[in-house]
C-alpha positions as CSV (number, residue, x, y, z in Angstrom):
1,M,-150.1,-44.2,204.5
2,P,-151.1,-41.1,202.6
3,R,-149.6,-40.6,199.1
4,D,-147.2,-37.9,200.5
5,P,-146.9,-38.7,204.2
6,G,-144.4,-35.9,204.8
7,I,-142.1,-38.1,207.0
8,D,-139.2,-37.0,204.9
9,R,-139.7,-33.4,205.8
10,Y,-136.9,-32.7,208.2
11,A,-137.7,-29.9,210.6
12,G,-134.6,-29.7,212.9
13,A,-132.3,-31.6,215.2
14,Y,-129.4,-30.0,217.1
15,N,-130.2,-26.6,218.4
16,H,-128.3,-25.1,221.3
17,R,-131.2,-23.7,223.3
18,K,-133.3,-24.0,226.5
19,M,-136.7,-25.6,226.5
20,R,-139.4,-23.1,225.4
21,G,-140.6,-21.3,228.5
22,G,-138.2,-23.1,230.8
23,S,-134.7,-23.0,232.3
24,K,-133.6,-26.6,231.4
25,W,-131.8,-27.4,228.3
26,S,-133.8,-28.8,225.4
27,M,-133.2,-32.3,224.2
28,H,-132.2,-30.7,220.9
29,A,-129.3,-29.0,222.7
30,Y,-128.0,-32.5,223.7
31,G,-128.3,-33.7,220.1
32,C,-130.8,-36.4,221.0
33,A,-134.0,-35.1,219.5
34,I,-135.3,-34.6,215.9
35,D,-138.4,-33.0,214.4
36,F,-140.3,-34.0,211.3
37,Y,-143.0,-32.3,209.3
38,A,-143.5,-29.3,211.7
39,E,-146.4,-27.5,210.1
40,P,-149.2,-30.0,210.7
41,N,-147.6,-31.4,213.9
42,G,-146.8,-28.2,215.8
43,L,-145.6,-27.7,219.3
44,R,-149.1,-27.0,220.7
45,T,-151.1,-29.1,218.3
46,R,-152.8,-31.9,220.2
47,C,-154.6,-35.0,219.0
48,P,-156.6,-35.4,216.9
49,Q,-155.6,-32.3,215.1
50,A,-151.9,-33.2,214.7
51,L,-151.3,-35.1,211.4
52,F,-149.2,-37.8,213.1
53,C,-152.1,-38.7,215.4
54,G,-153.9,-40.2,212.4
55,T,-154.2,-43.9,212.0
56,D,-152.1,-43.7,208.8
57,Y,-149.1,-42.8,211.0
58,K,-149.4,-45.5,213.6
59,D,-146.9,-47.7,211.9
60,F,-144.4,-44.8,211.6
61,L,-144.7,-44.0,215.3
62,D,-144.4,-47.7,216.2
63,I,-141.2,-48.0,214.1
64,M,-139.7,-44.9,215.6
65,E,-140.5,-46.2,219.1
66,A,-139.1,-49.7,218.3
67,H,-135.8,-47.9,217.4
68,E,-135.9,-46.0,220.7
69,W,-137.0,-42.7,219.2
70,L,-139.8,-41.7,221.6
71,P,-142.7,-39.8,220.0
72,A,-143.6,-36.7,222.1
73,I,-147.2,-37.1,221.1
74,R,-147.2,-40.4,223.0
75,L,-145.1,-39.0,225.9
76,W,-147.0,-35.8,226.7
77,G,-149.8,-35.5,224.1
78,A,-148.5,-32.6,222.0
79,D,-145.6,-31.6,219.8
80,A,-146.2,-34.5,217.4
81,M,-143.2,-33.5,215.2
82,H,-140.8,-34.2,218.1
83,F,-139.0,-37.5,218.7
84,Q,-136.2,-38.0,221.2
85,R,-133.8,-40.7,222.4
86,A,-133.8,-39.8,226.1
87,R,-136.3,-39.2,228.9
88,I,-136.3,-36.2,231.2
């Protein structure tokens, strides 16, 4: 893990809004999503550019997934900052 992995950099949770560019409610509006370290793991940043795609973060993603926080980067290949406790 890098010296400053950034996983403590909270980037948002509850937000009463629709999904970007859509008409359905965001998982954040239901209170079942959280974002971490937004800048290098942005909404449209795909692997391998997203920081959380690096091998140093595999354990972090595995731990989050083991606790049922599904990593968006593994669900749809972008938005690496996003983790959610529900599937749409």
